[in-house]
NUPA-660568 format. One record per residue: chain; z, y, x of N, C-alpha, C in turn. Coordinates in Angstrom, 1 decimal, always signed. Layout:
residues N
+-------+--------+--------+--------+--------+---------+--------+--------+--------+--------+
! kette !    nup ! nnorth !  neast !   caup ! canorth ! caeast !    cup ! cnorth !  ceast !
+-------+--------+--------+--------+--------+---------+--------+--------+--------+--------+
!     A !      Z !      Y !      X !      Z !       Y !      X !      Z !      Y !      X !
...
+-------+--------+--------+--------+--------+---------+--------+--------+--------+--------+
***
This chain:
residues 161
+-------+--------+--------+--------+--------+---------+--------+--------+--------+--------+
! kette !    nup ! nnorth !  neast !   caup ! canorth ! caeast !    cup ! cnorth !  ceast !
+-------+--------+--------+--------+--------+---------+--------+--------+--------+--------+
!     A !   +3.0 !  -27.5 !   +5.6 !   +1.9 !   -26.5 !   +5.8 !   +2.5 !  -25.2 !   +6.3 !
!     A !   +2.0 !  -24.7 !   +7.4 !   +2.5 !   -23.4 !   +7.9 !   +2.0 !  -22.2 !   +7.1 !
!     A !   +3.0 !  -21.3 !   +6.8 !   +2.7 !   -20.1 !   +6.1 !   +3.3 !  -18.9 !   +6.8 !
!     A !   +2.5 !  -17.9 !   +7.0 !   +3.0 !   -16.7 !   +7.7 !   +2.9 !  -15.5 !   +6.8 !
!     A !   +4.0 !  -14.7 !   +6.8 !   +4.0 !   -13.4 !   +6.1 !   +5.0 !  -12.5 !   +6.8 !
!     A !   +5.2 !  -11.3 !   +6.3 !   +6.2 !   -10.4 !   +6.8 !   +7.3 !  -10.3 !   +5.7 !
!     A !   +8.5 !  -10.5 !   +6.2 !   +9.6 !   -10.5 !   +5.3 !  +10.6 !   -9.4 !   +5.8 !
!     A !  +10.9 !   -8.5 !   +5.0 !  +11.8 !    -7.4 !   +5.3 !  +11.4 !   -6.7 !   +6.6 !
!     A !  +10.1 !   -6.5 !   +6.8 !   +9.6 !    -5.8 !   +8.0 !   +9.5 !   -6.7 !   +9.2 !
!     A !   +9.7 !   -7.9 !   +9.2 !   +9.6 !    -8.8 !  +10.3 !   +8.7 !  -10.0 !  +10.1 !
!     A !   +7.9 !  -10.3 !  +11.1 !   +7.0 !   -11.5 !  +10.9 !   +7.9 !  -12.7 !  +10.6 !
!     A !   +7.4 !  -13.6 !   +9.7 !   +8.1 !   -14.8 !   +9.4 !   +7.1 !  -15.9 !   +9.2 !
!     A !   +7.6 !  -17.1 !   +9.5 !   +6.7 !   -18.3 !   +9.3 !   +7.6 !  -19.4 !   +8.7 !
!     A !   +7.0 !  -20.1 !   +7.8 !   +7.7 !   -21.3 !   +7.3 !   +6.7 !  -22.5 !   +7.3 !
!     A !   +7.2 !  -23.6 !   +7.6 !   +6.4 !   -24.9 !   +7.6 !   +7.0 !  -25.7 !   +6.4 !
!     A !   +6.3 !  -25.7 !   +5.3 !   +6.8 !   -26.3 !   +4.1 !   +5.7 !  -27.0 !   +3.4 !
!     A !   +6.0 !  -28.0 !   +2.5 !   +5.0 !   -28.6 !   +1.7 !   +4.2 !  -27.6 !   +0.9 !
!     A !   +3.0 !  -27.9 !   +0.6 !   +2.1 !   -26.9 !   -0.1 !   +2.6 !  -26.6 !   -1.5 !
!     A !   +3.5 !  -27.4 !   -2.1 !   +4.0 !   -27.1 !   -3.4 !   +5.4 !  -26.4 !   -3.4 !
!     A !   +5.7 !  -25.8 !   -2.3 !   +7.0 !   -25.1 !   -2.1 !   +6.9 !  -23.8 !   -2.8 !
!     A !   +7.8 !  -23.5 !   -3.7 !   +7.8 !   -22.2 !   -4.3 !   +8.3 !  -21.1 !   -3.4 !
!     A !   +7.9 !  -19.9 !   -3.5 !   +8.3 !   -18.8 !   -2.6 !   +9.8 !  -18.6 !   -2.6 !
!     A !  +10.5 !  -18.7 !   -3.8 !  +11.9 !   -18.6 !   -3.8 !  +12.6 !  -19.6 !   -2.9 !
!     A !  +12.1 !  -20.8 !   -2.9 !  +12.7 !   -21.9 !   -2.1 !  +12.4 !  -21.7 !   -0.6 !
!     A !  +11.2 !  -21.1 !   -0.3 !  +10.9 !   -20.8 !   +1.1 !  +11.8 !  -19.7 !   +1.6 !
!     A !  +12.1 !  -18.7 !   +0.8 !  +12.9 !   -17.6 !   +1.2 !  +14.4 !  -18.1 !   +1.4 !
!     A !  +14.9 !  -18.9 !   +0.4 !  +16.3 !   -19.3 !   +0.5 !  +16.5 !  -20.4 !   +1.5 !
!     A !  +15.7 !  -21.4 !   +1.4 !  +16.0 !   -22.7 !   +2.2 !  +15.4 !  -22.6 !   +3.6 !
!     A !  +14.3 !  -22.0 !   +3.8 !  +13.7 !   -21.9 !   +5.2 !  +14.1 !  -20.7 !   +5.9 !
!     A !  +14.2 !  -19.5 !   +5.2 !  +14.5 !   -18.3 !   +5.9 !  +16.0 !  -17.9 !   +5.7 !
!     A !  +16.7 !  -18.6 !   +4.9 !  +18.1 !   -18.4 !   +4.6 !  +18.4 !  -17.0 !   +4.0 !
!     A !  +17.5 !  -16.5 !   +3.2 !  +17.7 !   -15.2 !   +2.5 !  +18.1 !  -15.5 !   +1.1 !
!     A !  +19.4 !  -15.8 !   +1.0 !  +20.0 !   -16.3 !   -0.3 !  +20.3 !  -15.2 !   -1.3 !
!     A !  +20.0 !  -13.9 !   -1.0 !  +20.1 !   -12.9 !   -2.0 !  +19.1 !  -13.0 !   -3.1 !
!     A !  +18.0 !  -13.8 !   -2.9 !  +17.1 !   -14.1 !   -3.9 !  +17.6 !  -15.3 !   -4.6 !
!     A !  +18.0 !  -15.1 !   -5.9 !  +18.7 !   -16.1 !   -6.6 !  +17.7 !  -17.0 !   -7.4 !
!     A !  +18.1 !  -18.2 !   -7.6 !  +17.4 !   -19.2 !   -8.5 !  +18.2 !  -19.2 !   -9.8 !
!     A !  +17.6 !  -18.8 !  -10.9 !  +18.3 !   -18.7 !  -12.2 !  +17.8 !  -19.8 !  -13.1 !
!     A !  +16.6 !  -19.6 !  -13.6 !  +16.1 !   -20.4 !  -14.7 !  +15.0 !  -21.4 !  -14.3 !
!     A !  +14.4 !  -21.1 !  -13.1 !  +13.2 !   -21.9 !  -12.6 !  +12.0 !  -21.9 !  -13.6 !
!     A !  +12.0 !  -21.0 !  -14.5 !  +10.9 !   -20.9 !  -15.4 !  +10.3 !  -19.5 !  -15.5 !
!     A !  +10.7 !  -18.6 !  -14.6 !  +10.2 !   -17.2 !  -14.6 !  +10.6 !  -16.4 !  -15.8 !
!     A !  +11.7 !  -16.8 !  -16.4 !  +12.2 !   -16.0 !  -17.6 !  +13.3 !  -15.0 !  -17.3 !
!     A !  +14.1 !  -15.3 !  -16.2 !  +15.3 !   -14.5 !  -16.1 !  +15.2 !  -13.3 !  -15.0 !
!     A !  +14.3 !  -13.4 !  -14.1 !  +14.2 !   -12.4 !  -13.1 !  +15.1 !  -12.4 !  -11.9 !
!     A !  +16.0 !  -13.3 !  -11.9 !  +17.0 !   -13.4 !  -10.7 !  +16.3 !  -13.6 !   -9.4 !
!     A !  +15.1 !  -14.2 !   -9.4 !  +14.4 !   -14.4 !   -8.2 !  +13.4 !  -13.3 !   -7.8 !
!     A !  +13.5 !  -12.2 !   -8.4 !  +12.5 !   -11.1 !   -8.2 !  +12.6 !  -10.6 !   -6.8 !
!     A !  +11.4 !  -10.5 !   -6.1 !  +11.3 !    -9.9 !   -4.8 !  +10.1 !   -8.9 !   -4.9 !
!     A !   +9.9 !   -8.1 !   -3.9 !   +8.7 !    -7.2 !   -3.9 !   +7.7 !   -7.9 !   -3.0 !
!     A !   +6.5 !   -8.0 !   -3.5 !   +5.4 !    -8.6 !   -2.8 !   +4.3 !   -7.5 !   -2.7 !
!     A !   +4.1 !   -7.0 !   -1.5 !   +3.2 !    -5.9 !   -1.2 !   +3.6 !   -4.7 !   -2.1 !
!     A !   +4.9 !   -4.5 !   -2.3 !   +5.4 !    -3.4 !   -3.0 !   +5.6 !   -3.6 !   -4.5 !
!     A !   +5.1 !   -4.7 !   -5.1 !   +5.2 !    -4.9 !   -6.5 !   +6.2 !   -6.0 !   -6.8 !
!     A !   +7.0 !   -5.9 !   -7.9 !   +8.0 !    -6.9 !   -8.3 !   +7.3 !   -8.1 !   -8.8 !
!     A !   +7.7 !   -9.2 !   -8.2 !   +7.2 !   -10.5 !   -8.7 !   +8.3 !  -11.5 !   -8.8 !
!     A !   +8.2 !  -12.5 !   -9.7 !   +9.2 !   -13.6 !   -9.8 !   +8.8 !  -14.7 !   -8.8 !
!     A !   +9.6 !  -14.8 !   -7.8 !   +9.3 !   -15.7 !   -6.7 !   +9.4 !  -17.2 !   -7.1 !
!     A !   +9.9 !  -17.5 !   -8.3 !   +9.9 !   -18.9 !   -8.7 !   +8.6 !  -19.3 !   -9.4 !
!     A !   +7.7 !  -18.3 !   -9.6 !   +6.5 !   -18.5 !  -10.3 !   +5.3 !  -18.4 !   -9.3 !
!     A !   +5.6 !  -18.5 !   -8.0 !   +4.6 !   -18.3 !   -7.0 !   +4.8 !  -19.3 !   -5.9 !
!     A !   +3.8 !  -19.9 !   -5.4 !   +3.9 !   -20.8 !   -4.3 !   +4.0 !  -20.0 !   -3.0 !
!     A !   +4.7 !  -20.5 !   -2.0 !   +4.8 !   -19.8 !   -0.7 !   +3.4 !  -19.6 !   -0.1 !
!     A !   +2.5 !  -20.5 !   -0.2 !   +1.2 !   -20.4 !   +0.4 !   +0.4 !  -19.2 !   -0.2 !
!     A !   +0.7 !  -18.9 !   -1.4 !   +0.1 !   -17.7 !   -2.1 !   +0.5 !  -16.4 !   -1.5 !
!     A !   +1.6 !  -16.4 !   -0.8 !   +2.1 !   -15.2 !   -0.1 !   +1.6 !  -15.0 !   +1.3 !
!     A !   +0.8 !  -15.9 !   +1.8 !   +0.2 !   -15.9 !   +3.1 !   -0.3 !  -14.5 !   +3.4 !
!     A !   +0.2 !  -13.9 !   +4.5 !   -0.3 !   -12.6 !   +5.0 !   +0.3 !  -11.4 !   +4.2 !
!     A !   +1.2 !  -11.6 !   +3.3 !   +1.7 !   -10.6 !   +2.4 !   +3.0 !  -10.0 !   +3.0 !
!     A !   +3.4 !   -8.8 !   +2.5 !   +4.6 !    -8.2 !   +2.9 !   +5.6 !   -8.4 !   +1.8 !
!     A !   +6.7 !   -9.1 !   +2.1 !   +7.8 !    -9.4 !   +1.1 !   +9.0 !   -8.6 !   +1.4 !
!     A !   +9.6 !   -8.1 !   +0.4 !  +10.9 !    -7.4 !   +0.6 !  +11.9 !   -8.1 !   -0.4 !
!     A !  +13.0 !   -8.6 !   +0.2 !  +14.1 !    -9.2 !   -0.6 !  +15.2 !   -8.2 !   -0.6 !
!     A !  +16.2 !   -8.5 !   -1.4 !  +17.4 !    -7.5 !   -1.5 !  +18.0 !   -7.3 !   -0.1 !
!     A !  +17.9 !   -8.3 !   +0.8 !  +18.5 !    -8.1 !   +2.1 !  +17.7 !   -7.0 !   +2.9 !
!     A !  +16.5 !   -6.8 !   +2.6 !  +15.6 !    -5.8 !   +3.3 !  +15.5 !   -4.5 !   +2.7 !
!     A !  +16.2 !   -4.3 !   +1.6 !  +16.1 !    -3.0 !   +0.9 !  +16.9 !   -1.9 !   +1.5 !
!     A !  +18.0 !   -2.2 !   +2.1 !  +18.8 !    -1.1 !   +2.8 !  +18.0 !   -0.5 !   +4.0 !
!     A !  +18.4 !   +0.6 !   +4.4 !  +17.8 !    +1.3 !   +5.5 !  +18.1 !   +0.7 !   +6.8 !
!     A !  +17.4 !   +1.0 !   +7.9 !  +17.7 !    +0.4 !   +9.2 !  +19.1 !   +0.6 !   +9.7 !
!     A !  +19.7 !   +1.7 !   +9.3 !  +21.1 !    +1.9 !   +9.7 !  +22.1 !   +1.2 !   +8.8 !
!     A !  +21.7 !   +0.5 !   +7.9 !  +22.6 !    -0.2 !   +7.0 !  +23.0 !   +0.5 !   +5.7 !
!     A !  +22.5 !   +1.7 !   +5.6 !  +22.8 !    +2.5 !   +4.3 !  +22.1 !   +1.9 !   +3.2 !
!     A !  +22.7 !   +1.9 !   +2.0 !  +22.1 !    +1.4 !   +0.8 !  +20.9 !   +2.2 !   +0.4 !
!     A !  +20.0 !   +1.5 !   -0.2 !  +18.8 !    +2.1 !   -0.8 !  +19.4 !   +2.9 !   -2.0 !
!     A !  +18.8 !   +4.1 !   -2.4 !  +19.3 !    +4.9 !   -3.5 !  +19.5 !   +4.0 !   -4.8 !
!     A !  +18.7 !   +3.0 !   -5.0 !  +18.8 !    +2.2 !   -6.2 !  +20.1 !   +1.3 !   -6.1 !
!     A !  +20.3 !   +0.8 !   -4.9 !  +21.5 !    +0.0 !   -4.7 !  +22.7 !   +0.8 !   -4.9 !
!     A !  +22.7 !   +2.0 !   -4.3 !  +23.9 !    +2.9 !   -4.5 !  +24.1 !   +3.3 !   -5.9 !
!     A !  +23.0 !   +3.5 !   -6.7 !  +23.2 !    +3.8 !   -8.1 !  +23.8 !   +2.7 !   -8.9 !
!     A !  +23.4 !   +1.5 !   -8.6 !  +24.0 !    +0.3 !   -9.3 !  +25.4 !   +0.2 !   -9.0 !
!     A !  +25.8 !   +0.5 !   -7.8 !  +27.2 !    +0.5 !   -7.4 !  +28.0 !   +1.6 !   -8.1 !
!     A !  +27.5 !   +2.8 !   -8.1 !  +28.2 !    +4.0 !   -8.6 !  +28.3 !   +3.9 !  -10.2 !
!     A !  +27.2 !   +3.4 !  -10.8 !  +27.2 !    +3.3 !  -12.3 !  +27.8 !   +2.0 !  -12.8 !
!     A !  +28.3 !   +1.2 !  -12.0 !  +28.8 !    -0.1 !  -12.4 !  +27.7 !   -0.9 !  -13.2 !
!     A !  +26.5 !   -1.0 !  -12.6 !  +25.4 !    -1.6 !  -13.2 !  +25.4 !   -3.1 !  -12.9 !
!     A !  +26.6 !   -3.7 !  -12.7 !  +26.7 !    -5.1 !  -12.4 !  +28.1 !   -5.6 !  -12.8 !
!     A !  +28.2 !   -6.9 !  -13.1 !  +29.5 !    -7.5 !  -13.3 !  +29.6 !   -8.7 !  -12.4 !
!     A !  +29.0 !   -9.8 !  -12.8 !  +29.1 !   -11.0 !  -11.9 !  +28.2 !  -10.8 !  -10.7 !
!     A !  +27.1 !  -10.1 !  -10.8 !  +26.2 !    -9.8 !   -9.7 !  +25.1 !  -10.8 !   -9.5 !
!     A !  +25.0 !  -11.8 !  -10.4 !  +23.9 !   -12.8 !  -10.2 !  +22.6 !  -12.2 !  -10.4 !
!     A !  +22.4 !  -11.4 !  -11.4 !  +21.1 !   -10.8 !  -11.7 !  +20.8 !   -9.6 !  -10.9 !
!     A !  +21.8 !   -9.1 !  -10.2 !  +21.7 !    -7.8 !   -9.5 !  +20.5 !   -7.7 !   -8.5 !
!     A !  +20.4 !   -8.6 !   -7.6 !  +19.3 !    -8.4 !   -6.6 !  +17.9 !   -8.3 !   -7.3 !
!     A !  +17.6 !   -9.2 !   -8.2 !  +16.4 !    -9.1 !   -9.0 !  +16.2 !   -7.8 !   -9.8 !
!     A !  +17.3 !   -7.4 !  -10.4 !  +17.3 !    -6.3 !  -11.3 !  +17.1 !   -5.0 !  -10.4 !
!     A !  +17.7 !   -4.9 !   -9.2 !  +17.5 !    -3.8 !   -8.3 !  +16.1 !   -3.7 !   -7.9 !
!     A !  +15.5 !   -4.8 !   -7.4 !  +14.2 !    -4.8 !   -6.9 !  +13.2 !   -4.5 !   -8.0 !
!     A !  +13.4 !   -5.0 !   -9.2 !  +12.6 !    -4.6 !  -10.4 !  +12.7 !   -3.1 !  -10.7 !
!     A !  +13.9 !   -2.6 !  -10.6 !  +14.1 !    -1.2 !  -10.8 !  +13.4 !   -0.3 !   -9.8 !
!     A !  +13.4 !   -0.7 !   -8.5 !  +12.7 !    +0.0 !   -7.5 !  +11.2 !   +0.1 !   -7.8 !
!     A !  +10.6 !   -1.1 !   -8.2 !   +9.2 !    -1.1 !   -8.5 !   +8.9 !   -0.3 !   -9.7 !
!     A !   +9.8 !   -0.4 !  -10.7 !   +9.7 !    +0.4 !  -12.0 !   +9.6 !   +1.9 !  -11.7 !
!     A !  +10.5 !   +2.4 !  -10.9 !  +10.6 !    +3.8 !  -10.6 !   +9.4 !   +4.3 !   -9.8 !
!     A !   +9.0 !   +3.4 !   -8.8 !   +7.8 !    +3.8 !   -8.0 !   +6.6 !   +3.9 !   -8.8 !
!     A !   +6.4 !   +3.0 !   -9.8 !   +5.2 !    +3.0 !  -10.7 !   +5.3 !   +4.0 !  -11.8 !
!     A !   +6.5 !   +4.2 !  -12.3 !   +6.7 !    +5.1 !  -13.5 !   +7.9 !   +6.0 !  -13.2 !
!     A !   +7.6 !   +7.0 !  -12.3 !   +8.7 !    +7.9 !  -11.8 !   +9.4 !   +8.7 !  -12.8 !
!     A !   +8.8 !   +9.0 !  -14.0 !   +9.4 !    +9.8 !  -15.0 !   +9.8 !   +9.0 !  -16.2 !
!     A !  +10.0 !   +7.7 !  -16.0 !  +10.3 !    +6.8 !  -17.2 !  +11.5 !   +7.3 !  -18.0 !
!     A !  +11.3 !   +7.2 !  -19.3 !  +12.5 !    +7.6 !  -20.2 !  +13.4 !   +6.4 !  -20.3 !
!     A !  +14.5 !   +6.6 !  -21.0 !  +15.5 !    +5.5 !  -21.2 !  +14.8 !   +4.4 !  -22.0 !
!     A !  +14.0 !   +4.7 !  -23.0 !  +13.4 !    +3.6 !  -23.8 !  +12.3 !   +2.9 !  -22.9 !
!     A !  +11.6 !   +3.6 !  -22.1 !  +10.6 !    +3.0 !  -21.2 !  +11.3 !   +2.1 !  -20.2 !
!     A !  +12.4 !   +2.6 !  -19.6 !  +13.2 !    +1.8 !  -18.6 !  +13.6 !   +0.5 !  -19.3 !
!     A !  +14.2 !   +0.5 !  -20.5 !  +14.6 !    -0.7 !  -21.2 !  +13.4 !   -1.6 !  -21.4 !
!     A !  +12.3 !   -1.1 !  -21.8 !  +11.1 !    -1.9 !  -22.0 !  +10.6 !   -2.5 !  -20.7 !
!     A !  +10.6 !   -1.7 !  -19.7 !  +10.0 !    -2.2 !  -18.4 !  +11.0 !   -3.1 !  -17.7 !
!     A !  +12.2 !   -3.2 !  -18.0 !  +13.1 !    -4.2 !  -17.5 !  +13.1 !   -5.5 !  -18.2 !
!     A !  +12.3 !   -5.6 !  -19.2 !  +12.1 !    -6.8 !  -20.0 !  +11.7 !   -7.9 !  -19.0 !
!     A !  +12.3 !   -9.0 !  -19.0 !  +12.0 !   -10.1 !  -18.1 !  +13.1 !  -10.2 !  -17.0 !
!     A !  +14.0 !   -9.3 !  -17.0 !  +15.2 !    -9.4 !  -16.2 !  +16.4 !   -9.5 !  -17.1 !
!     A !  +17.0 !  -10.7 !  -17.1 !  +18.1 !   -11.0 !  -17.9 !  +19.5 !  -10.8 !  -17.3 !
!     A !  +20.4 !  -10.1 !  -18.0 !  +21.8 !   -10.0 !  -17.5 !  +22.6 !  -10.5 !  -18.7 !
!     A !  +23.5 !  -11.5 !  -18.3 !  +24.3 !   -12.1 !  -19.4 !  +25.7 !  -11.4 !  -19.5 !
!     A !  +25.9 !  -10.4 !  -18.6 !  +27.3 !    -9.8 !  -18.5 !  +27.4 !   -8.4 !  -19.0 !
!     A !  +26.5 !   -7.5 !  -18.7 !  +26.7 !    -6.1 !  -18.8 !  +26.3 !   -5.5 !  -20.1 !
!     A !  +25.4 !   -6.0 !  -20.9 !  +24.9 !    -5.3 !  -22.1 !  +23.9 !   -4.3 !  -21.8 !
!     A !  +23.5 !   -4.1 !  -20.5 !  +22.4 !    -3.3 !  -20.0 !  +22.7 !   -1.8 !  -20.0 !
!     A !  +23.7 !   -1.3 !  -20.7 !  +23.9 !    +0.2 !  -20.8 !  +24.1 !   +0.8 !  -19.4 !
!     A !  +25.0 !   +0.2 !  -18.6 !  +25.2 !    +0.7 !  -17.2 !  +24.0 !   +0.4 !  -16.3 !
!     A !  +23.3 !   -0.6 !  -16.6 !  +22.1 !    -0.9 !  -15.8 !  +21.0 !   +0.2 !  -16.0 !
!     A !  +20.9 !   +0.6 !  -17.3 !  +19.9 !    +1.7 !  -17.6 !  +20.4 !   +3.0 !  -16.9 !
!     A !  +21.7 !   +3.3 !  -17.0 !  +22.2 !    +4.5 !  -16.3 !  +22.0 !   +4.4 !  -14.8 !
!     A !  +22.2 !   +3.2 !  -14.2 !  +21.9 !    +3.1 !  -12.8 !  +20.5 !   +3.3 !  -12.5 !
!     A !  +19.6 !   +2.8 !  -13.3 !  +18.1 !    +3.0 !  -13.0 !  +17.8 !   +4.5 !  -13.1 !
!     A !  +18.4 !   +5.2 !  -14.1 !  +18.1 !    +6.6 !  -14.3 !  +18.7 !   +7.4 !  -13.1 !
!     A !  +19.9 !   +7.0 !  -12.6 !  +20.4 !    +7.7 !  -11.4 !  +19.6 !   +7.4 !  -10.2 !
!     A !  +19.3 !   +6.1 !  -10.0 !  +18.4 !    +5.7 !   -8.9 !  +17.1 !   +6.4 !   -8.9 !
!     A !  +16.5 !   +6.6 !  -10.1 !  +15.3 !    +7.3 !  -10.3 !  +15.4 !   +8.7 !   -9.7 !
!     A !  +16.5 !   +9.4 !  -10.1 !  +16.7 !   +10.8 !   -9.6 !  +16.9 !  +10.8 !   -8.1 !
!     A !  +17.7 !   +9.8 !   -7.6 !  +18.0 !    +9.8 !   -6.1 !  +16.7 !   +9.5 !   -5.3 !
!     A !  +15.9 !   +8.5 !   -5.8 !  +14.6 !    +8.2 !   -5.1 !  +13.7 !   +9.4 !   -5.1 !
!     A !  +13.6 !  +10.2 !   -6.2 !  +12.8 !   +11.3 !   -6.3 !  +13.3 !  +12.4 !   -5.3 !
!     A !  +14.6 !  +12.6 !   -5.2 !  +15.2 !   +13.6 !   -4.3 !  +14.9 !  +13.1 !   -2.9 !
!     A !  +15.0 !  +11.9 !   -2.6 !  +14.8 !   +11.3 !   -1.2 !  +13.3 !  +11.5 !   -0.8 !
!     A !  +12.4 !  +11.3 !   -1.8 !  +11.0 !   +11.4 !   -1.5 !  +10.7 !  +12.9 !   -1.3 !
!     A !  +11.3 !  +13.8 !   -2.0 !  +11.0 !   +15.2 !   -1.9 !  +11.5 !  +15.7 !   -0.6 !
!     A !  +12.7 !  +15.2 !   -0.1 !  +13.2 !   +15.7 !   +1.2 !  +12.5 !  +15.1 !   +2.3 !
!     A !  +11.8 !  +14.0 !   +2.1 !  +11.0 !   +13.4 !   +3.2 !   +9.7 !  +14.1 !   +3.4 !
!     A !   +9.2 !  +14.7 !   +2.3 !   +7.9 !   +15.4 !   +2.3 !   +7.9 !  +16.7 !   +3.0 !
+-------+--------+--------+--------+--------+---------+--------+--------+--------+--------+
***
């Protein structure tokens, strides 16, 4: 079944069975392997992408449901010149990762979190990251990274205005 959407700012099309999950369409058909398959039950958040600007778990959605949508994967988060997104830079600077398996989904969830709740407190960040599991870090540096990314995104938005 042909499905068309925009992925990372570019038109994309996949021809896949109707029961193909979005995560598999991204990884297997478009070779965007930064979107990870973790639990296959929408519990871990490793497969998180932005769909029309909102964080969703791509293992819980069929590719056909994304017809006509704008999808951003971790590969599309950086700027056109290759510079890291402020949230990616914050995760790097704050050591908000260890093995890195959860990082793409965690970063995309954090971007959505900050855009929807720009003044989120530490407690709110922790609550809003529920559904993104990290088995390595203990979350302390992830929360620091989200807070730093929050500040950098706000500064970037202010300078763009």
